[in-house]
Each structure stands twice: as structure tokens, then as C-alpha cells.
C-alpha positions as CSV (number, residue, x, y, z in Angstrom):
1,M,-116.5,135.9,-41.8
2,L,-116.2,135.0,-45.5
3,N,-119.5,133.3,-45.4
4,N,-121.2,136.5,-44.1
5,I,-119.6,138.6,-46.8
6,L,-120.8,136.1,-49.5
7,Q,-124.3,136.0,-48.1
8,I,-124.5,139.8,-48.1
9,I,-123.2,140.0,-51.7
10,Q,-125.8,137.3,-52.7
11,L,-128.6,139.3,-51.0
12,V,-127.6,142.4,-52.9
13,L,-127.5,140.5,-56.2
14,A,-130.9,139.1,-55.5
15,V,-132.4,142.5,-54.9
16,L,-130.7,143.9,-58.1
17,L,-132.0,140.9,-60.1
18,I,-135.5,141.6,-58.9
19,I,-135.2,145.3,-59.8
20,V,-133.7,144.6,-63.2
21,I,-136.5,142.1,-64.0
22,L,-139.2,144.5,-63.0
23,L,-137.7,147.3,-65.1
24,Q,-137.8,145.2,-68.3
25,Q,-140.5,146.1,-70.9
26,K,-143.5,143.8,-70.8
27,G,-143.7,141.6,-73.8
28,S,-146.4,139.2,-75.1
29,G,-145.7,136.9,-72.1
30,M,-146.7,133.2,-72.2
31,G,-149.5,133.9,-74.7
32,A,-147.0,133.6,-77.5
33,A,-145.9,130.2,-76.4
34,F,-149.5,128.9,-76.9
35,G,-150.1,130.5,-80.2
36,G,-151.9,133.5,-78.9
37,S,-149.6,136.0,-80.6
38,G,-149.0,136.5,-84.3
39,T,-146.3,139.1,-83.9
40,V,-142.9,138.9,-85.4
41,F,-139.9,138.7,-83.1
42,T,-138.0,142.0,-82.8
43,T,-134.5,142.7,-81.7
44,R,-133.8,144.4,-78.4
45,R,-132.4,147.9,-78.7
46,G,-131.2,150.6,-76.3
47,I,-132.1,150.2,-72.7
48,D,-134.0,146.9,-73.3
49,K,-130.8,145.3,-74.6
50,V,-128.8,146.7,-71.6
51,L,-131.4,145.4,-69.1
52,Y,-131.6,142.0,-70.8
53,N,-127.8,141.6,-70.7
54,L,-127.6,142.9,-67.2
55,T,-130.2,140.3,-66.1
56,I,-128.1,137.5,-67.6
57,V,-124.9,138.7,-65.9
58,I,-126.5,139.2,-62.5
59,S,-128.3,135.9,-62.6
60,V,-125.1,134.0,-63.6
61,A,-123.2,135.8,-60.8
62,F,-126.0,135.0,-58.3
63,F,-126.0,131.3,-59.1
64,L,-122.2,131.0,-59.2
65,L,-122.0,132.8,-55.8
66,A,-124.7,130.4,-54.5
67,I,-122.6,127.4,-55.5
68,V,-119.4,128.9,-54.0
69,N,-121.3,129.6,-50.8
70,L,-122.5,126.0,-50.7
71,V,-119.0,124.6,-51.2
72,I,-117.5,126.9,-48.5
73,A,-120.3,126.1,-46.0
């Protein structure tokens, strides 16, 4: 019973994580890692900052729940 509840919560977190990642503003991508971008790094503000922090929180919760689910199973 507890396993089913944890799996449902993990599924919901996975869907939320996908949505939050897709809502984030597109940046320079991997081009900056290879020297393709000469722009200066800017700070996140407003909704970008909220989405960034929410992505971190949801991903940490997802991975912690995955570990708990593995230990219980």
C-alpha cells in the first residue's frame, strides 16, 4: 500500500519536473560551454528565479523519494 502511494507521488513529481523544465526560459544552451557565446552571465529574476528554485526542489524530492522507494521495496 505504501509502495503504491510512493510510486504515485513519484509519478506526479516526474510530471511536474518535466513541466517546470519546459517552462524555463531558453538560454544559450550548450553553445556557451564550447565558447560559442560571448554574453555575460545574468542573474535570474522574477518567474525565472521561481522556476529555477522549483526545479531544484522538485528534483531533490524526486530523487529522495526514489531512494526511499528503493529501500522500502
